[in-house]
Backbone as a printed PyTorch tensor [residue, N CA C, xyz], in Angstrom:
tensor([[[-19.7130,  21.9670,  -3.2970],
         [-20.6170,  21.3030,  -2.3910],
         [-19.8890,  20.2420,  -1.5600]],

        [[-19.0140,  19.4620,  -2.2010],
         [-18.2940,  18.4100,  -1.4890],
         [-16.9650,  18.8820,  -0.9270]],

        [[-16.5560,  20.0800,  -1.2430],
         [-15.2700,  20.5730,  -0.7730],
         [-14.1920,  20.3860,  -1.8200]],

        [[-12.9610,  20.5400,  -1.4030],
         [-11.8050,  20.4020,  -2.2860],
         [-11.7570,  18.9870,  -2.8590]],

        [[-11.7640,  18.8830,  -4.1860],
         [-11.8080,  17.5760,  -4.8510],
         [-10.6100,  16.6950,  -4.5000]],

        [[ -9.4360,  17.2970,  -4.3370],
         [ -8.2520,  16.5120,  -3.9770],
         [ -8.3910,  15.9190,  -2.5810]],

        [[ -8.9120,  16.7060,  -1.6550],
         [ -9.1070,  16.2220,  -0.2880],
         [-10.1410,  15.1030,  -0.2730]],

        [[-11.2100,  15.2750,  -1.0220],
         [-12.2490,  14.2430,  -1.1010],
         [-11.6680,  12.9580,  -1.6810]],

        [[-10.8370,  13.0640,  -2.7160],
         [-10.2280,  11.8810,  -3.3320],
         [ -9.3370,  11.1450,  -2.3420]],

        [[ -8.5500,  11.8780,  -1.5650],
         [ -7.6800,  11.2540,  -0.5640],
         [ -8.5170,  10.5820,   0.5140]],

        [[ -9.5740,  11.2450,   0.9760],
         [-10.4430,  10.6570,   1.9950],
         [-11.0870,   9.3640,   1.4980]],

        [[-11.4930,   9.3440,   0.2480],
         [-12.0810,   8.1290,  -0.3290],
         [-11.0470,   7.0140,  -0.4220]],

        [[ -9.8370,   7.3590,  -0.8340],
         [ -8.7790,   6.3540,  -0.9340],
         [ -8.4700,   5.7530,   0.4330]],

        [[ -8.3710,   6.5860,   1.4490],
         [ -8.1050,   6.0990,   2.8060],
         [ -9.2300,   5.1790,   3.2640]],

        [[-10.4540,   5.5540,   2.9720],
         [-11.6050,   4.7290,   3.3480],
         [-11.5440,   3.3630,   2.6660]],

        [[-11.1920,   3.3480,   1.3940],
         [-11.0760,   2.0830,   0.6600],
         [ -9.9680,   1.2160,   1.2480]],

        [[ -8.8270,   1.8150,   1.5580],
         [ -7.7140,   1.0600,   2.1430],
         [ -8.1030,   0.4690,   3.4910]],

        [[ -8.7940,   1.2460,   4.3070],
         [ -9.2320,   0.7500,   5.6170],
         [-10.2300,  -0.3940,   5.4880]],

        [[-10.9760,  -0.3960,   4.4010],
         [-11.9580,  -1.4550,   4.1640],
         [-11.3200,  -2.6900,   3.5320]],

        [[-10.0210,  -2.6240,   3.2620],
         [ -9.3310,  -3.7790,   2.7020],
         [ -9.3630,  -3.8640,   1.1890]],

        [[ -9.7260,  -2.7600,   0.5520],
         [ -9.7690,  -2.7570,  -0.9100],
         [ -8.5690,  -1.9910,  -1.4590]],

        [[ -7.9780,  -2.4740,  -2.5500],
         [ -6.8330,  -1.7770,  -3.1400],
         [ -7.2690,  -0.4680,  -3.7960]],

        [[ -6.3110,   0.4290,  -3.9610],
         [ -6.5520,   1.7390,  -4.5600],
         [ -5.5120,   1.9590,  -5.6470]],

        [[ -5.9480,   2.4610,  -6.7860],
         [ -5.0410,   2.7980,  -7.8760],
         [ -4.7220,   4.2860,  -7.7800]],

        [[ -3.4310,   4.5980,  -7.5790],
         [ -2.9860,   5.9870,  -7.4670],
         [ -2.3700,   6.4430,  -8.7770]],

        [[ -2.6030,   7.6910,  -9.1280],
         [ -1.9910,   8.2860, -10.3110],
         [ -0.7010,   8.9490,  -9.8560]],

        [[  0.4110,   8.2350, -10.0010],
         [  1.7220,   8.6750,  -9.5270],
         [  2.4890,   9.2860, -10.6830]],

        [[  3.4580,  10.1370, -10.4060],
         [  4.2270,  10.7900, -11.4700],
         [  4.9550,   9.7880, -12.3600]],

        [[  5.3590,   8.6460, -11.7980],
         [  6.0460,   7.6200, -12.5790],
         [  5.0980,   6.6370, -13.2420]],

        [[  3.8150,   6.8540, -13.1090],
         [  2.8100,   5.9620, -13.6720],
         [  1.8720,   5.4700, -12.5820]],

        [[  0.8660,   4.7100, -12.9650],
         [ -0.1090,   4.2390, -11.9750],
         [  0.5170,   3.2740, -10.9710]],

        [[  0.0530,   3.3650,  -9.7190],
         [  0.5530,   2.5110,  -8.6440],
         [ -0.6500,   1.9090,  -7.9250]],

        [[ -0.6660,   0.5940,  -7.8170],
         [ -1.7240,  -0.0990,  -7.0990],
         [ -1.2570,  -0.3250,  -5.6690]],

        [[ -2.0290,   0.1500,  -4.6880],
         [ -1.6420,   0.0250,  -3.2840],
         [ -2.7590,  -0.6380,  -2.4850]],

        [[ -2.3470,  -1.2720,  -1.3950],
         [ -3.3010,  -1.8650,  -0.4540],
         [ -2.6670,  -1.8330,   0.9260]],

        [[ -3.4910,  -1.7800,   1.9440],
         [ -3.0000,  -1.8150,   3.3220],
         [ -2.6950,  -3.2630,   3.6830]],

        [[ -1.4520,  -3.5410,   4.0500],
         [ -1.0420,  -4.9180,   4.3580],
         [ -1.8610,  -5.5150,   5.4910]],

        [[ -2.2800,  -4.6790,   6.4300],
         [ -3.0510,  -5.1600,   7.5810],
         [ -4.3990,  -5.7470,   7.1880]],

        [[ -4.9070,  -5.3440,   6.0330],
         [ -6.2460,  -5.7770,   5.6400],
         [ -6.2590,  -6.6880,   4.4170]],

        [[ -5.0790,  -7.0390,   3.9020],
         [ -5.0150,  -7.8820,   2.7050],
         [ -5.5030,  -9.2970,   2.9850]],

        [[ -6.3670,  -9.7770,   2.1310],
         [ -6.7710, -11.1780,   2.2200],
         [ -5.6560, -12.0200,   1.5990]],

        [[ -5.5810, -13.2990,   1.9360],
         [ -4.5680, -14.1560,   1.3090],
         [ -4.6780, -14.1540,  -0.2210]],

        [[ -5.8920, -14.1350,  -0.7270],
         [ -6.0960, -14.1420,  -2.1850],
         [ -5.5540, -12.8640,  -2.8210]],

        [[ -5.8400, -11.7180,  -2.2020],
         [ -5.3550, -10.4540,  -2.7450],
         [ -3.8370, -10.3570,  -2.6310]],

        [[ -3.2650, -10.8500,  -1.5270],
         [ -1.8110, -10.8530,  -1.3760],
         [ -1.1740, -11.6880,  -2.4830]],

        [[ -1.7480, -12.8470,  -2.7770],
         [ -1.2320, -13.7050,  -3.8470],
         [ -1.2940, -12.9840,  -5.1880]],

        [[ -2.3700, -12.2510,  -5.4370],
         [ -2.5030, -11.4900,  -6.6830],
         [ -1.4480, -10.3950,  -6.7690]],

        [[ -1.2400,  -9.6780,  -5.6760],
         [ -0.2110,  -8.6360,  -5.6530],
         [  1.1660,  -9.2410,  -5.8900]],

        [[  1.4550, -10.3330,  -5.2150],
         [  2.7740, -10.9650,  -5.3090],
         [  3.0830, -11.4030,  -6.7330]],

        [[  2.0610, -11.7500,  -7.5100],
         [  2.2600, -12.2140,  -8.8810],
         [  2.5390, -11.0740,  -9.8620]],

        [[  2.3290,  -9.8380,  -9.4430],
         [  2.5450,  -8.6980, -10.3370],
         [  4.0360,  -8.4120, -10.4850]],

        [[  4.4970,  -8.1960, -11.7170],
         [  5.9140,  -7.8890, -11.9270],
         [  6.3210,  -6.6220, -11.1730]],

        [[  7.4250,  -6.6970, -10.4490],
         [  7.9490,  -5.5420,  -9.7340],
         [  7.2130,  -5.1810,  -8.4590]],

        [[  6.3020,  -6.0330,  -8.0070],
         [  5.5340,  -5.7320,  -6.7960],
         [  6.4560,  -5.6630,  -5.5830]],

        [[  6.1940,  -4.6910,  -4.7190],
         [  7.0000,  -4.5210,  -3.5110],
         [  6.1060,  -4.3430,  -2.2900]],

        [[  6.6700,  -4.6590,  -1.1480],
         [  6.0340,  -4.4130,   0.1390],
         [  6.8020,  -3.2680,   0.7830]],

        [[  6.1130,  -2.2010,   1.1290],
         [  6.7480,  -1.0460,   1.7600],
         [  6.2620,  -0.9660,   3.2000]],

        [[  7.2070,  -1.0110,   4.1260],
         [  6.9010,  -0.9190,   5.5530],
         [  7.4340,   0.3960,   6.1030]],

        [[  6.6580,   1.0450,   6.9470],
         [  7.1560,   2.2510,   7.6130],
         [  8.2770,   1.8500,   8.5680]],

        [[  9.0740,   2.8210,   8.9760],
         [ 10.1500,   2.5460,   9.9390],
         [  9.5750,   1.9770,  11.2300]],

        [[  8.4310,   2.4930,  11.6520],
         [  7.7960,   2.0140,  12.8810],
         [  7.3600,   0.5560,  12.7560]],

        [[  6.7580,   0.2170,  11.6180],
         [  6.2860,  -1.1540,  11.3970],
         [  7.4640,  -2.1180,  11.2940]],

        [[  8.5210,  -1.7180,  10.5860],
         [  9.6820,  -2.6080,  10.4730],
         [ 10.3600,  -2.7890,  11.8320]],

        [[ 10.3950,  -1.7350,  12.6580],
         [ 10.9710,  -1.8520,  14.0060],
         [ 10.1560,  -2.8150,  14.8570]],

        [[  8.8370,  -2.7780,  14.7110],
         [  7.9740,  -3.6910,  15.4660],
         [  8.2300,  -5.1450,  15.0750]],

        [[  8.7120,  -5.3460,  13.8500],
         [  9.0310,  -6.6930,  13.3710],
         [ 10.4830,  -7.0710,  13.6440]],

        [[ 11.2210,  -6.1730,  14.3120],
         [ 12.6020,  -6.4750,  14.6720],
         [ 13.6320,  -6.0530,  13.6500]],

        [[ 13.2520,  -5.2370,  12.6820],
         [ 14.1830,  -4.7800,  11.6480],
         [ 14.2280,  -3.2560,  11.6660]],

        [[ 14.8710,  -2.6970,  12.6770],
         [ 14.9340,  -1.2440,  12.8160],
         [ 15.6200,  -0.6100,  11.6090]],

        [[ 15.0970,   0.5350,  11.1750],
         [ 15.6860,   1.2570,  10.0500],
         [ 15.4380,   2.7460,  10.2360]],

        [[ 16.1590,   3.5430,   9.4790],
         [ 16.0140,   5.0000,   9.5400],
         [ 14.7630,   5.4750,   8.8140]],

        [[ 14.3270,   4.7140,   7.8430],
         [ 13.1630,   5.1100,   7.0470],
         [ 12.3740,   3.8860,   6.6210]],

        [[ 11.5650,   4.0760,   5.6080],
         [ 10.7410,   2.9850,   5.1050],
         [ 11.6160,   1.8490,   4.5760]],

        [[ 11.1050,   0.6440,   4.6900],
         [ 11.7880,  -0.5470,   4.1840],
         [ 11.0000,  -1.0460,   2.9780]],

        [[ 11.6900,  -1.2700,   1.8640],
         [ 11.0480,  -1.7410,   0.6420],
         [ 11.5550,  -3.1460,   0.3510]],

        [[ 10.6300,  -4.0890,   0.2730],
         [ 10.9760,  -5.4910,   0.0210],
         [ 10.2800,  -5.9810,  -1.2380]],

        [[ 10.9910,  -6.6810,  -2.1160],
         [ 10.3090,  -7.2710,  -3.2690],
         [  9.3660,  -8.3740,  -2.7930]],

        [[  8.1800,  -8.4280,  -3.3890],
         [  7.2150,  -9.4560,  -2.9890],
         [  7.5330, -10.8230,  -3.5850]],

        [[  8.2960, -10.8480,  -4.6620],
         [  8.6530, -12.1320,  -5.2680],
         [  9.3810, -12.9820,  -4.2400]],

        [[  8.9000, -14.1710,  -4.0240],
         [  9.5400, -15.0830,  -3.0910],
         [  9.0120, -15.0150,  -1.6740]],

        [[  8.1450, -14.0500,  -1.3630],
         [  7.5720, -13.9780,  -0.0100],
         [  6.3970, -14.9290,   0.1160]]])
């Protein structure tokens, strides 16, 4: 009735990210909590930054817009940001 369950799950996750809410992904290396940086509130950013091993991942396009051109995604540790 709702279609392919995987497609529905991805659509829901995208909707949550666009609304500024974090999403927990079931990744092969374990669960991963993600949020769209564009919609993060200061409080949520502070919570993410406090998590051990938290990183900020920027696309090549986004990093280029910030003046840090790269061939691919840029991964920055959140500790100290």
